[in-house]
C-alpha positions, 0 to 999 in steps of 0.5 A: 319509310322512316322520316327524313329531316329536310334541311335543304337550302332549296328547293326546300321543305314544304308544308304537308298540307300543301303537298297533300292538295298537290297530290290530289290536284295532280289526280283531279283538279278542282273536280274537273276531271283533269290533272292540274298539270293539264288543265288550261290556265284560262279555265275559271278554276285555275284563274281562281287559284291565281286570284287567291294566291295574289290576295293571300299575298296582300292579306299576309303582308297587309298591303292594299291595292296601291301595290301590284302582285304578280307571279313571273318566271326566270327565278330571282335571277331574271329580276336582277336584269328586269329591275335595272332594265325597267328603272335605269335610263341611260346615265342613271345610277342605282345603289346596291349593298353587296352582302353575298353571291346573289347580291353580287350577281344582281350588281353585275346585271345592274351594270349592264343597264346603268351605273351602280354605286355599291354603298357597302360590302361585306366581301372583305370578310367573306360575307360573314357579316352585314355592313352597317352605318352606310349612307344611301345617295339622294340621287340613286334611282332605287336602293337594293338589298338582300334581306337574307343570304342563303349561301353565307348565312346572314340576315337583315332584321332591320332595313335602313331609312332610305330618305325617299329613295325607292327601296327594293329587296330580294327576300327569296329566302326569308319572305313570310318568315316574320312580320315586317312593314311590307309598305316601306318597300317599293318592290319585293321579289322572291324566288318561290323555292326557298320558303314559299313553294316549289321552283318555277315561279317568282313572286313580285310586289310592286308599289303602283306609284313606283311603276309609274317611274320606269324608263322612258325607253321601249322595253321588250314585252316580256320584261316589262312589269307593267305588261305582266301586271296588266294581264294578271300574271297571264301574259304568257302560260304561267307556272301552273303547278308552282303557283298552285303549291304556293297558294296552298303554302300561303294558306298554311302561313296565313293560318299560323300568322306571321308573329307565330311563324317568327316565334317558331323560327326563332326557337329552331334557330336558337336551338341549333345556334346554342348547340353550335356555340356549346359543342366543342367540335363545331364553329359558327361562321357568321357575326352573331348579330347577323346570324340568319334564322333561315340558313345556319352556317358552321363548320367542324373545328377539325375539318377532317371530321366533316365527311365522317359527320355528314355520313353520320347524319345521313344514317340518321335521315338528316338530309341537305346539311352539306354546305354550298360548294362555293363555301364548304362546311355545313348548312342547315336551313330551317325554313318555315315548314321545318319542324323543331323536332327535326332540329332537335334530331340534328342537335342530338346527332351533334352531341353524339358525335361529340361524345364519339370524338371525345 
C-alpha cells in the first residue's frame, strides 16, 4: 500500500517507533507472554511503564519534584470541570480567555462552580486572532488559557505575566512541539490524542504548592487531583494501552529534543503557509502573527472548488484535510510526527490544482 499522508487533527499521526513498539507489545508485553491489553496494570512490568512516562515528561519539560505528573481519563473536556471544582469555592472568580471552541467549553463548565471573568475574547472575528494587551485581575483564583486552537488555527507563542495569579493552560494540541518554560505554569493539561499518543488518556501536570490551595469543600474521590497523585495515576485502572504509546512517543520526543522539534515544525508550517500566501486559489483564515504551526486553516478562494480539491487530494493519498464541521474550509494538522515530505506532497498538489484551474 502506498504511503498515506496523515493531516488529521486527532486522533493524529504517531511516530513509527511508537506504533512498532505497540504492535510488538500487543503480542507479547515485556516478555510476560501476555498482550499489553490483557496484562495487569498492577504488574511490575506495567508500573515501570507509568513510572518511565512520568519521568520522561519531567525530563523533557525540565520540571522537578515540585510538580506532580499524572495520567487521567475523560480527555481535556473532563479537566474543564475538574479545574474549577478543585479550585473555586462559592463566590470565587477565575479568569479565562475565550479563543475558540475548547476555551468556550471550558468557560461554560467553570460557570457551574464559580464566577468567570472572561478577560479577553476573539469571538468578534470568529476566533481568527489571539487577543492581546488584556489584564488579569489580582483577585482571580487562577487564569486559564488555551495555547493552541485546533479548530480555528491560532497558537500562543508567548504567555502573559499573571503577576502571581496561578497560570493554567490547556496544551492539548501543541505540547512537546517546542521549548517553553514549564516552570511558569501552576498547571498544564493535555489530551494525548493530538500530539502525544492515542485517545484514552490525559496528561496533567500540577505544581504541588498550587495543589495545596484547593477548595475546602469535600470533593468526589474520582474528581480530586490529590487522590490520583497519591496513587500514581492508578487509583482506578488507567488507560493501559494509551499510556504505553505515550511513553514511547515521549521517548521519541526526548531523543529529538524540543529545540530540534521546533525547527522541524517551523519548517513544515513555513512551507505550507508560504504556498497558501502565494497560490491564487487559496487564502489563509488567521492573522499572520497568530498562525498555528500545528493546525493550518485555509480556504479555497472559490468555494465551489472545495469538494473537487479534496477529492483531488484523496487521489494523492492526502488524508484528513477537511476543515472542522463548525468552520468548514480546509485544515492541515502538522503535528510532531508528520514529516516535511508529506507537507511537500500537499504543496505539490496545491500547485498542480492551481495549474488545472488557470
